[in-house]
mmCIF file of the N, C-alpha and C atoms, coordinates in Angstrom:
data_MODEL
# 
_entry.id   MODEL 
# 
loop_
_atom_site.group_PDB 
_atom_site.id 
_atom_site.type_symbol 
_atom_site.label_atom_id 
_atom_site.label_alt_id 
_atom_site.label_comp_id 
_atom_site.label_asym_id 
_atom_site.label_entity_id 
_atom_site.label_seq_id 
_atom_site.pdbx_PDB_ins_code 
_atom_site.Cartn_x 
_atom_site.Cartn_y 
_atom_site.Cartn_z 
_atom_site.occupancy 
_atom_site.B_iso_or_equiv 
_atom_site.pdbx_formal_charge 
_atom_site.auth_seq_id 
_atom_site.auth_comp_id 
_atom_site.auth_asym_id 
_atom_site.auth_atom_id 
_atom_site.pdbx_PDB_model_num 
ATOM 1   N N  . MET A 1 1  ? -2.030  74.681 -143.037 1.00 0.00 ? 1  MET A N  1 
ATOM 2   C CA . MET A 1 1  ? -2.069  74.003 -144.388 1.00 0.00 ? 1  MET A CA 1 
ATOM 3   C C  . MET A 1 1  ? -1.134  73.643 -144.886 1.00 0.00 ? 1  MET A C  1 
ATOM 4   N N  . TYR A 1 2  ? -1.079  72.470 -145.615 1.00 0.00 ? 2  TYR A N  1 
ATOM 5   C CA . TYR A 1 2  ? 0.137   71.941 -146.259 1.00 0.00 ? 2  TYR A CA 1 
ATOM 6   C C  . TYR A 1 2  ? 0.140   71.813 -147.722 1.00 0.00 ? 2  TYR A C  1 
ATOM 7   N N  . ILE A 1 3  ? 1.203   71.864 -148.449 1.00 0.00 ? 3  ILE A N  1 
ATOM 8   C CA . ILE A 1 3  ? 0.753   71.470 -149.944 1.00 0.00 ? 3  ILE A CA 1 
ATOM 9   C C  . ILE A 1 3  ? 1.634   70.573 -150.281 1.00 0.00 ? 3  ILE A C  1 
ATOM 10  N N  . LEU A 1 4  ? 1.518   69.589 -151.100 1.00 0.00 ? 4  LEU A N  1 
ATOM 11  C CA . LEU A 1 4  ? 2.439   68.247 -151.656 1.00 0.00 ? 4  LEU A CA 1 
ATOM 12  C C  . LEU A 1 4  ? 2.261   68.385 -153.181 1.00 0.00 ? 4  LEU A C  1 
ATOM 13  N N  . LYS A 1 5  ? 3.130   68.072 -153.505 1.00 0.00 ? 5  LYS A N  1 
ATOM 14  C CA . LYS A 1 5  ? 3.714   68.176 -155.330 1.00 0.00 ? 5  LYS A CA 1 
ATOM 15  C C  . LYS A 1 5  ? 3.804   66.570 -155.293 1.00 0.00 ? 5  LYS A C  1 
ATOM 16  N N  . ILE A 1 6  ? 3.134   66.248 -156.486 1.00 0.00 ? 6  ILE A N  1 
ATOM 17  C CA . ILE A 1 6  ? 3.062   64.938 -156.868 1.00 0.00 ? 6  ILE A CA 1 
ATOM 18  C C  . ILE A 1 6  ? 3.187   65.114 -158.295 1.00 0.00 ? 6  ILE A C  1 
ATOM 19  N N  . LYS A 1 7  ? 4.237   63.739 -158.820 1.00 0.00 ? 7  LYS A N  1 
ATOM 20  C CA . LYS A 1 7  ? 4.800   63.716 -159.972 1.00 0.00 ? 7  LYS A CA 1 
ATOM 21  C C  . LYS A 1 7  ? 3.778   62.622 -160.823 1.00 0.00 ? 7  LYS A C  1 
ATOM 22  N N  . GLY A 1 8  ? 3.673   63.204 -161.843 1.00 0.00 ? 8  GLY A N  1 
ATOM 23  C CA . GLY A 1 8  ? 2.650   62.439 -162.875 1.00 0.00 ? 8  GLY A CA 1 
ATOM 24  C C  . GLY A 1 8  ? 3.403   61.383 -163.530 1.00 0.00 ? 8  GLY A C  1 
ATOM 25  N N  . ASN A 1 9  ? 2.675   60.585 -164.054 1.00 0.00 ? 9  ASN A N  1 
ATOM 26  C CA . ASN A 1 9  ? 3.567   59.782 -165.205 1.00 0.00 ? 9  ASN A CA 1 
ATOM 27  C C  . ASN A 1 9  ? 3.036   59.447 -166.640 1.00 0.00 ? 9  ASN A C  1 
ATOM 28  N N  . GLY A 1 10 ? 3.392   59.395 -167.569 1.00 0.00 ? 10 GLY A N  1 
ATOM 29  C CA . GLY A 1 10 ? 2.419   58.854 -168.863 1.00 0.00 ? 10 GLY A CA 1 
ATOM 30  C C  . GLY A 1 10 ? 1.719   60.555 -168.774 1.00 0.00 ? 10 GLY A C  1 
ATOM 31  N N  . LYS A 1 11 ? 0.432   59.762 -168.960 1.00 0.00 ? 11 LYS A N  1 
ATOM 32  C CA . LYS A 1 11 ? -0.493  60.778 -169.626 1.00 0.00 ? 11 LYS A CA 1 
ATOM 33  C C  . LYS A 1 11 ? -0.850  61.551 -168.386 1.00 0.00 ? 11 LYS A C  1 
ATOM 34  N N  . ILE A 1 12 ? -0.879  61.377 -167.472 1.00 0.00 ? 12 ILE A N  1 
ATOM 35  C CA . ILE A 1 12 ? -0.825  62.033 -166.230 1.00 0.00 ? 12 ILE A CA 1 
ATOM 36  C C  . ILE A 1 12 ? -0.240  63.087 -165.498 1.00 0.00 ? 12 ILE A C  1 
ATOM 37  N N  . PRO A 1 13 ? -0.688  64.393 -165.622 1.00 0.00 ? 13 PRO A N  1 
ATOM 38  C CA . PRO A 1 13 ? 0.094   65.410 -165.426 1.00 0.00 ? 13 PRO A CA 1 
ATOM 39  C C  . PRO A 1 13 ? 0.750   65.512 -163.978 1.00 0.00 ? 13 PRO A C  1 
ATOM 40  N N  . ASP A 1 14 ? 1.730   66.373 -163.918 1.00 0.00 ? 14 ASP A N  1 
ATOM 41  C CA . ASP A 1 14 ? 2.132   66.740 -162.451 1.00 0.00 ? 14 ASP A CA 1 
ATOM 42  C C  . ASP A 1 14 ? 0.816   67.273 -161.405 1.00 0.00 ? 14 ASP A C  1 
ATOM 43  N N  . HIS A 1 15 ? 0.539   67.512 -160.312 1.00 0.00 ? 15 HIS A N  1 
ATOM 44  C CA . HIS A 1 15 ? -0.366  67.845 -159.898 1.00 0.00 ? 15 HIS A CA 1 
ATOM 45  C C  . HIS A 1 15 ? -0.085  68.414 -158.568 1.00 0.00 ? 15 HIS A C  1 
ATOM 46  N N  . PHE A 1 16 ? -1.026  69.261 -157.552 1.00 0.00 ? 16 PHE A N  1 
ATOM 47  C CA . PHE A 1 16 ? -0.544  69.331 -156.377 1.00 0.00 ? 16 PHE A CA 1 
ATOM 48  C C  . PHE A 1 16 ? -1.805  69.111 -155.497 1.00 0.00 ? 16 PHE A C  1 
ATOM 49  N N  . GLN A 1 17 ? -1.311  69.099 -153.971 1.00 0.00 ? 17 GLN A N  1 
ATOM 50  C CA . GLN A 1 17 ? -2.791  68.828 -153.308 1.00 0.00 ? 17 GLN A CA 1 
ATOM 51  C C  . GLN A 1 17 ? -2.704  69.604 -152.388 1.00 0.00 ? 17 GLN A C  1 
ATOM 52  N N  . ILE A 1 18 ? -3.848  70.149 -151.736 1.00 0.00 ? 18 ILE A N  1 
ATOM 53  C CA . ILE A 1 18 ? -3.244  71.370 -150.448 1.00 0.00 ? 18 ILE A CA 1 
ATOM 54  C C  . ILE A 1 18 ? -4.350  70.930 -149.551 1.00 0.00 ? 18 ILE A C  1 
ATOM 55  N N  . ARG A 1 19 ? -3.604  70.388 -148.078 1.00 0.00 ? 19 ARG A N  1 
ATOM 56  C CA . ARG A 1 19 ? -4.470  69.930 -147.389 1.00 0.00 ? 19 ARG A CA 1 
ATOM 57  C C  . ARG A 1 19 ? -4.551  70.706 -146.199 1.00 0.00 ? 19 ARG A C  1 
ATOM 58  N N  . ASP A 1 20 ? -5.488  70.539 -145.162 1.00 0.00 ? 20 ASP A N  1 
ATOM 59  C CA . ASP A 1 20 ? -5.656  71.101 -144.143 1.00 0.00 ? 20 ASP A CA 1 
ATOM 60  C C  . ASP A 1 20 ? -4.912  70.246 -142.478 1.00 0.00 ? 20 ASP A C  1 
ATOM 61  N N  . GLU A 1 21 ? -4.818  71.283 -141.424 1.00 0.00 ? 21 GLU A N  1 
ATOM 62  C CA . GLU A 1 21 ? -3.985  70.705 -140.461 1.00 0.00 ? 21 GLU A CA 1 
ATOM 63  C C  . GLU A 1 21 ? -4.546  69.149 -140.189 1.00 0.00 ? 21 GLU A C  1 
ATOM 64  N N  . GLY A 1 22 ? -5.493  68.368 -140.551 1.00 0.00 ? 22 GLY A N  1 
ATOM 65  C CA . GLY A 1 22 ? -5.539  67.145 -140.270 1.00 0.00 ? 22 GLY A CA 1 
ATOM 66  C C  . GLY A 1 22 ? -5.434  66.221 -141.428 1.00 0.00 ? 22 GLY A C  1 
ATOM 67  N N  . PHE A 1 23 ? -4.808  67.118 -142.375 1.00 0.00 ? 23 PHE A N  1 
ATOM 68  C CA . PHE A 1 23 ? -4.450  65.844 -143.722 1.00 0.00 ? 23 PHE A CA 1 
ATOM 69  C C  . PHE A 1 23 ? -5.523  66.012 -144.610 1.00 0.00 ? 23 PHE A C  1 
ATOM 70  N N  . THR A 1 24 ? -6.836  66.631 -144.315 1.00 0.00 ? 24 THR A N  1 
ATOM 71  C CA . THR A 1 24 ? -8.054  66.495 -144.949 1.00 0.00 ? 24 THR A CA 1 
ATOM 72  C C  . THR A 1 24 ? -7.716  67.080 -146.428 1.00 0.00 ? 24 THR A C  1 
ATOM 73  N N  . LEU A 1 25 ? -7.891  66.502 -147.348 1.00 0.00 ? 25 LEU A N  1 
ATOM 74  C CA . LEU A 1 25 ? -7.749  67.186 -148.768 1.00 0.00 ? 25 LEU A CA 1 
ATOM 75  C C  . LEU A 1 25 ? -8.538  68.406 -149.277 1.00 0.00 ? 25 LEU A C  1 
ATOM 76  N N  . ILE A 1 26 ? -7.961  69.372 -149.207 1.00 0.00 ? 26 ILE A N  1 
ATOM 77  C CA . ILE A 1 26 ? -8.690  70.661 -149.555 1.00 0.00 ? 26 ILE A CA 1 
ATOM 78  C C  . ILE A 1 26 ? -8.961  71.041 -151.151 1.00 0.00 ? 26 ILE A C  1 
ATOM 79  N N  . ALA A 1 27 ? -7.946  71.196 -151.785 1.00 0.00 ? 27 ALA A N  1 
ATOM 80  C CA . ALA A 1 27 ? -7.866  71.383 -153.293 1.00 0.00 ? 27 ALA A CA 1 
ATOM 81  C C  . ALA A 1 27 ? -6.609  70.412 -153.889 1.00 0.00 ? 27 ALA A C  1 
ATOM 82  N N  . TYR A 1 28 ? -7.035  70.106 -155.256 1.00 0.00 ? 28 TYR A N  1 
ATOM 83  C CA . TYR A 1 28 ? -6.347  69.292 -155.989 1.00 0.00 ? 28 TYR A CA 1 
ATOM 84  C C  . TYR A 1 28 ? -6.306  69.913 -157.333 1.00 0.00 ? 28 TYR A C  1 
ATOM 85  N N  . PHE A 1 29 ? -4.921  70.033 -157.685 1.00 0.00 ? 29 PHE A N  1 
ATOM 86  C CA . PHE A 1 29 ? -4.825  71.085 -158.968 1.00 0.00 ? 29 PHE A CA 1 
ATOM 87  C C  . PHE A 1 29 ? -3.645  70.938 -159.882 1.00 0.00 ? 29 PHE A C  1 
ATOM 88  N N  . LYS A 1 30 ? -3.774  71.156 -161.013 1.00 0.00 ? 30 LYS A N  1 
ATOM 89  C CA . LYS A 1 30 ? -2.303  70.832 -161.615 1.00 0.00 ? 30 LYS A CA 1 
ATOM 90  C C  . LYS A 1 30 ? -1.773  72.389 -161.803 1.00 0.00 ? 30 LYS A C  1 
ATOM 91  N N  . SER A 1 31 ? -0.309  72.777 -162.116 1.00 0.00 ? 31 SER A N  1 
ATOM 92  C CA . SER A 1 31 ? 0.229   73.514 -161.851 1.00 0.00 ? 31 SER A CA 1 
ATOM 93  C C  . SER A 1 31 ? -0.395  74.960 -162.500 1.00 0.00 ? 31 SER A C  1 
ATOM 94  N N  . GLY A 1 32 ? -0.671  74.649 -163.690 1.00 0.00 ? 32 GLY A N  1 
ATOM 95  C CA . GLY A 1 32 ? -1.657  75.567 -164.229 1.00 0.00 ? 32 GLY A CA 1 
ATOM 96  C C  . GLY A 1 32 ? -3.105  76.235 -164.108 1.00 0.00 ? 32 GLY A C  1 
ATOM 97  N N  . ASN A 1 33 ? -3.363  75.458 -162.819 1.00 0.00 ? 33 ASN A N  1 
ATOM 98  C CA . ASN A 1 33 ? -4.662  75.922 -162.540 1.00 0.00 ? 33 ASN A CA 1 
ATOM 99  C C  . ASN A 1 33 ? -4.631  75.779 -161.241 1.00 0.00 ? 33 ASN A C  1 
ATOM 100 N N  . HIS A 1 34 ? -4.093  77.023 -161.051 1.00 0.00 ? 34 HIS A N  1 
ATOM 101 C CA . HIS A 1 34 ? -3.650  77.168 -159.444 1.00 0.00 ? 34 HIS A CA 1 
ATOM 102 C C  . HIS A 1 34 ? -4.601  78.263 -158.893 1.00 0.00 ? 34 HIS A C  1 
ATOM 103 N N  . ALA A 1 35 ? -5.354  78.939 -159.690 1.00 0.00 ? 35 ALA A N  1 
ATOM 104 C CA . ALA A 1 35 ? -6.259  80.184 -159.194 1.00 0.00 ? 35 ALA A CA 1 
ATOM 105 C C  . ALA A 1 35 ? -7.752  79.428 -158.479 1.00 0.00 ? 35 ALA A C  1 
ATOM 106 N N  . THR A 1 36 ? -7.806  78.652 -159.416 1.00 0.00 ? 36 THR A N  1 
ATOM 107 C CA . THR A 1 36 ? -9.021  77.830 -158.715 1.00 0.00 ? 36 THR A CA 1 
ATOM 108 C C  . THR A 1 36 ? -8.624  77.206 -157.157 1.00 0.00 ? 36 THR A C  1 
ATOM 109 N N  . ALA A 1 37 ? -7.677  76.732 -156.754 1.00 0.00 ? 37 ALA A N  1 
ATOM 110 C CA . ALA A 1 37 ? -7.349  76.127 -155.675 1.00 0.00 ? 37 ALA A CA 1 
ATOM 111 C C  . ALA A 1 37 ? -7.217  77.312 -154.620 1.00 0.00 ? 37 ALA A C  1 
ATOM 112 N N  . LEU A 1 38 ? -6.306  78.476 -154.861 1.00 0.00 ? 38 LEU A N  1 
ATOM 113 C CA . LEU A 1 38 ? -6.334  79.854 -154.216 1.00 0.00 ? 38 LEU A CA 1 
ATOM 114 C C  . LEU A 1 38 ? -7.871  80.095 -153.711 1.00 0.00 ? 38 LEU A C  1 
ATOM 115 N N  . LYS A 1 39 ? -8.655  80.404 -154.561 1.00 0.00 ? 39 LYS A N  1 
ATOM 116 C CA . LYS A 1 39 ? -10.027 80.760 -154.382 1.00 0.00 ? 39 LYS A CA 1 
ATOM 117 C C  . LYS A 1 39 ? -10.366 80.106 -153.247 1.00 0.00 ? 39 LYS A C  1 
ATOM 118 N N  . LYS A 1 40 ? -10.641 78.420 -153.358 1.00 0.00 ? 40 LYS A N  1 
ATOM 119 C CA . LYS A 1 40 ? -11.240 77.623 -152.717 1.00 0.00 ? 40 LYS A CA 1 
ATOM 120 C C  . LYS A 1 40 ? -10.430 77.335 -151.304 1.00 0.00 ? 40 LYS A C  1 
ATOM 121 N N  . CYS A 1 41 ? -9.281  78.217 -151.185 1.00 0.00 ? 41 CYS A N  1 
ATOM 122 C CA . CYS A 1 41 ? -8.425  78.254 -149.958 1.00 0.00 ? 41 CYS A CA 1 
ATOM 123 C C  . CYS A 1 41 ? -8.200  79.264 -149.313 1.00 0.00 ? 41 CYS A C  1 
ATOM 124 N N  . ASN A 1 42 ? -9.184  80.114 -149.956 1.00 0.00 ? 42 ASN A N  1 
ATOM 125 C CA . ASN A 1 42 ? -8.591  82.084 -149.395 1.00 0.00 ? 42 ASN A CA 1 
ATOM 126 C C  . ASN A 1 42 ? -7.545  81.963 -149.134 1.00 0.00 ? 42 ASN A C  1 
ATOM 127 N N  . LEU A 1 43 ? -6.464  82.014 -150.188 1.00 0.00 ? 43 LEU A N  1 
ATOM 128 C CA . LEU A 1 43 ? -5.174  82.390 -150.579 1.00 0.00 ? 43 LEU A CA 1 
ATOM 129 C C  . LEU A 1 43 ? -4.866  83.131 -151.572 1.00 0.00 ? 43 LEU A C  1 
ATOM 130 N N  . THR A 1 44 ? -5.960  84.095 -152.269 1.00 0.00 ? 44 THR A N  1 
ATOM 131 C CA . THR A 1 44 ? -5.872  84.597 -153.424 1.00 0.00 ? 44 THR A CA 1 
ATOM 132 C C  . THR A 1 44 ? -4.663  85.815 -152.886 1.00 0.00 ? 44 THR A C  1 
ATOM 133 N N  . ASP A 1 45 ? -4.944  86.501 -151.982 1.00 0.00 ? 45 ASP A N  1 
ATOM 134 C CA . ASP A 1 45 ? -3.811  87.682 -151.513 1.00 0.00 ? 45 ASP A CA 1 
ATOM 135 C C  . ASP A 1 45 ? -2.325  87.051 -151.815 1.00 0.00 ? 45 ASP A C  1 
ATOM 136 N N  . TYR A 1 46 ? -2.112  85.862 -151.501 1.00 0.00 ? 46 TYR A N  1 
ATOM 137 C CA . TYR A 1 46 ? -0.991  85.510 -151.531 1.00 0.00 ? 46 TYR A CA 1 
ATOM 138 C C  . TYR A 1 46 ? -0.346  84.792 -152.969 1.00 0.00 ? 46 TYR A C  1 
ATOM 139 N N  . GLU A 1 47 ? -1.127  85.098 -154.042 1.00 0.00 ? 47 GLU A N  1 
ATOM 140 C CA . GLU A 1 47 ? -0.845  84.261 -155.490 1.00 0.00 ? 47 GLU A CA 1 
ATOM 141 C C  . GLU A 1 47 ? 0.507   84.320 -155.742 1.00 0.00 ? 47 GLU A C  1 
ATOM 142 N N  . THR A 1 48 ? 1.246   85.495 -155.565 1.00 0.00 ? 48 THR A N  1 
ATOM 143 C CA . THR A 1 48 ? 2.665   85.527 -156.196 1.00 0.00 ? 48 THR A CA 1 
ATOM 144 C C  . THR A 1 48 ? 3.807   84.753 -155.093 1.00 0.00 ? 48 THR A C  1 
ATOM 145 N N  . GLU A 1 49 ? 3.214   84.329 -154.090 1.00 0.00 ? 49 GLU A N  1 
ATOM 146 C CA . GLU A 1 49 ? 4.027   83.931 -153.375 1.00 0.00 ? 49 GLU A CA 1 
ATOM 147 C C  . GLU A 1 49 ? 4.074   82.265 -153.428 1.00 0.00 ? 49 GLU A C  1 
ATOM 148 N N  . PHE A 1 50 ? 2.789   81.836 -154.099 1.00 0.00 ? 50 PHE A N  1 
ATOM 149 C CA . PHE A 1 50 ? 2.297   80.514 -153.940 1.00 0.00 ? 50 PHE A CA 1 
ATOM 150 C C  . PHE A 1 50 ? 2.777   80.191 -155.307 1.00 0.00 ? 50 PHE A C  1 
ATOM 151 N N  . VAL A 1 51 ? 2.868   80.781 -156.245 1.00 0.00 ? 51 VAL A N  1 
ATOM 152 C CA . VAL A 1 51 ? 3.415   80.489 -157.576 1.00 0.00 ? 51 VAL A CA 1 
ATOM 153 C C  . VAL A 1 51 ? 4.658   80.222 -157.635 1.00 0.00 ? 51 VAL A C  1 
ATOM 154 N N  . HIS A 1 52 ? 5.547   81.297 -156.733 1.00 0.00 ? 52 HIS A N  1 
ATOM 155 C CA . HIS A 1 52 ? 6.717   80.903 -156.535 1.00 0.00 ? 52 HIS A CA 1 
ATOM 156 C C  . HIS A 1 52 ? 7.203   79.894 -155.981 1.00 0.00 ? 52 HIS A C  1 
ATOM 157 N N  . LEU A 1 53 ? 6.761   79.339 -155.096 1.00 0.00 ? 53 LEU A N  1 
ATOM 158 C CA . LEU A 1 53 ? 6.356   78.390 -153.990 1.00 0.00 ? 53 LEU A CA 1 
ATOM 159 C C  . LEU A 1 53 ? 6.105   76.827 -154.908 1.00 0.00 ? 53 LEU A C  1 
ATOM 160 N N  . ILE A 1 54 ? 5.415   76.669 -155.735 1.00 0.00 ? 54 ILE A N  1 
ATOM 161 C CA . ILE A 1 54 ? 5.201   75.489 -156.485 1.00 0.00 ? 54 ILE A CA 1 
ATOM 162 C C  . ILE A 1 54 ? 6.115   75.361 -157.227 1.00 0.00 ? 54 ILE A C  1 
ATOM 163 N N  . SER A 1 55 ? 6.625   76.453 -157.744 1.00 0.00 ? 55 SER A N  1 
ATOM 164 C CA . SER A 1 55 ? 7.672   76.025 -158.718 1.00 0.00 ? 55 SER A CA 1 
ATOM 165 C C  . SER A 1 55 ? 8.971   75.487 -158.312 1.00 0.00 ? 55 SER A C  1 
ATOM 166 N N  . LYS A 1 56 ? 9.166   75.566 -156.822 1.00 0.00 ? 56 LYS A N  1 
ATOM 167 C CA . LYS A 1 56 ? 10.337  75.341 -156.259 1.00 0.00 ? 56 LYS A CA 1 
ATOM 168 C C  . LYS A 1 56 ? 10.513  73.991 -155.401 1.00 0.00 ? 56 LYS A C  1 
ATOM 169 N N  . ILE A 1 57 ? 8.779   73.671 -155.028 1.00 0.00 ? 57 ILE A N  1 
ATOM 170 C CA . ILE A 1 57 ? 9.017   72.796 -153.847 1.00 0.00 ? 57 ILE A CA 1 
ATOM 171 C C  . ILE A 1 57 ? 9.656   71.213 -154.563 1.00 0.00 ? 57 ILE A C  1 
ATOM 172 N N  . PRO A 1 58 ? 10.066  70.397 -153.960 1.00 0.00 ? 58 PRO A N  1 
ATOM 173 C CA . PRO A 1 58 ? 10.523  68.632 -154.591 1.00 0.00 ? 58 PRO A CA 1 
ATOM 174 C C  . PRO A 1 58 ? 8.894   68.005 -154.607 1.00 0.00 ? 58 PRO A C  1 
ATOM 175 N N  . TYR A 1 59 ? 9.179   67.270 -155.230 1.00 0.00 ? 59 TYR A N  1 
ATOM 176 C CA . TYR A 1 59 ? 7.985   66.212 -155.137 1.00 0.00 ? 59 TYR A CA 1 
ATOM 177 C C  . TYR A 1 59 ? 8.042   65.135 -153.961 1.00 0.00 ? 59 TYR A C  1 
ATOM 178 N N  . ASN A 1 60 ? 6.656   65.188 -153.900 1.00 0.00 ? 60 ASN A N  1 
ATOM 179 C CA . ASN A 1 60 ? 6.508   63.813 -152.487 1.00 0.00 ? 60 ASN A CA 1 
ATOM 180 C C  . ASN A 1 60 ? 6.937   64.230 -151.261 1.00 0.00 ? 60 ASN A C  1 
ATOM 181 N N  . GLU A 1 61 ? 7.044   65.668 -150.935 1.00 0.00 ? 61 GLU A N  1 
ATOM 182 C CA . GLU A 1 61 ? 7.548   66.155 -149.682 1.00 0.00 ? 61 GLU A CA 1 
ATOM 183 C C  . GLU A 1 61 ? 6.018   67.058 -149.238 1.00 0.00 ? 61 GLU A C  1 
ATOM 184 N N  . ILE A 1 62 ? 6.025   67.010 -148.113 1.00 0.00 ? 62 ILE A N  1 
ATOM 185 C CA . ILE A 1 62 ? 4.871   67.771 -146.934 1.00 0.00 ? 62 ILE A CA 1 
ATOM 186 C C  . ILE A 1 62 ? 5.271   69.261 -146.930 1.00 0.00 ? 62 ILE A C  1 
ATOM 187 N N  . ILE A 1 63 ? 4.981   70.343 -147.346 1.00 0.00 ? 63 ILE A N  1 
ATOM 188 C CA . ILE A 1 63 ? 5.246   71.760 -147.064 1.00 0.00 ? 63 ILE A CA 1 
ATOM 189 C C  . ILE A 1 63 ? 4.294   72.599 -146.535 1.00 0.00 ? 63 ILE A C  1 
ATOM 190 N N  . PRO A 1 64 ? 4.614   72.953 -145.166 1.00 0.00 ? 64 PRO A N  1 
ATOM 191 C CA . PRO A 1 64 ? 3.790   73.613 -144.811 1.00 0.00 ? 64 PRO A CA 1 
ATOM 192 C C  . PRO A 1 64 ? 3.495   75.098 -145.480 1.00 0.00 ? 64 PRO A C  1 
ATOM 193 N N  . LEU A 1 65 ? 2.119   75.489 -145.466 1.00 0.00 ? 65 LEU A N  1 
ATOM 194 C CA . LEU A 1 65 ? 2.199   76.875 -145.997 1.00 0.00 ? 65 LEU A CA 1 
ATOM 195 C C  . LEU A 1 65 ? 1.705   78.003 -145.215 1.00 0.00 ? 65 LEU A C  1 
ATOM 196 N N  . ASN A 1 66 ? 2.816   78.694 -145.135 1.00 0.00 ? 66 ASN A N  1 
ATOM 197 C CA . ASN A 1 66 ? 2.820   79.886 -144.087 1.00 0.00 ? 66 ASN A CA 1 
ATOM 198 C C  . ASN A 1 66 ? 2.776   81.070 -144.534 1.00 0.00 ? 66 ASN A C  1 
ATOM 199 N N  . PHE A 1 67 ? 1.796   81.618 -145.027 1.00 0.00 ? 67 PHE A N  1 
ATOM 200 C CA . PHE A 1 67 ? 2.189   82.862 -145.953 1.00 0.00 ? 67 PHE A CA 1 
ATOM 201 C C  . PHE A 1 67 ? 1.948   84.024 -144.718 1.00 0.00 ? 67 PHE A C  1 
ATOM 202 N N  . LYS A 1 68 ? 2.485   85.492 -144.652 1.00 0.00 ? 68 LYS A N  1 
ATOM 203 C CA . LYS A 1 68 ? 2.315   86.182 -143.682 1.00 0.00 ? 68 LYS A CA 1 
ATOM 204 C C  . LYS A 1 68 ? 2.414   87.530 -144.740 1.00 0.00 ? 68 LYS A C  1 
ATOM 205 N N  . LYS A 1 69 ? 1.477   88.328 -144.850 1.00 0.00 ? 69 LYS A N  1 
ATOM 206 C CA . LYS A 1 69 ? 1.530   89.643 -145.179 1.00 0.00 ? 69 LYS A CA 1 
ATOM 207 C C  . LYS A 1 69 ? 2.479   90.583 -144.897 1.00 0.00 ? 69 LYS A C  1 
# 
């Protein structure tokens, strides 16, 4: 899976996309609503790492999600 951070403009806030290996859109969310996306992608065990990641990734770059326990 991959995550992308997209910069909003004006009334549209910044948002994130989670995509699978074929780049099909799995989840689309604002930074404050990441819990729903984590549930949808079965990543709730990695919430701490995920929150840290979304605060640090740059805009418009495709970042692989490689969470390990």
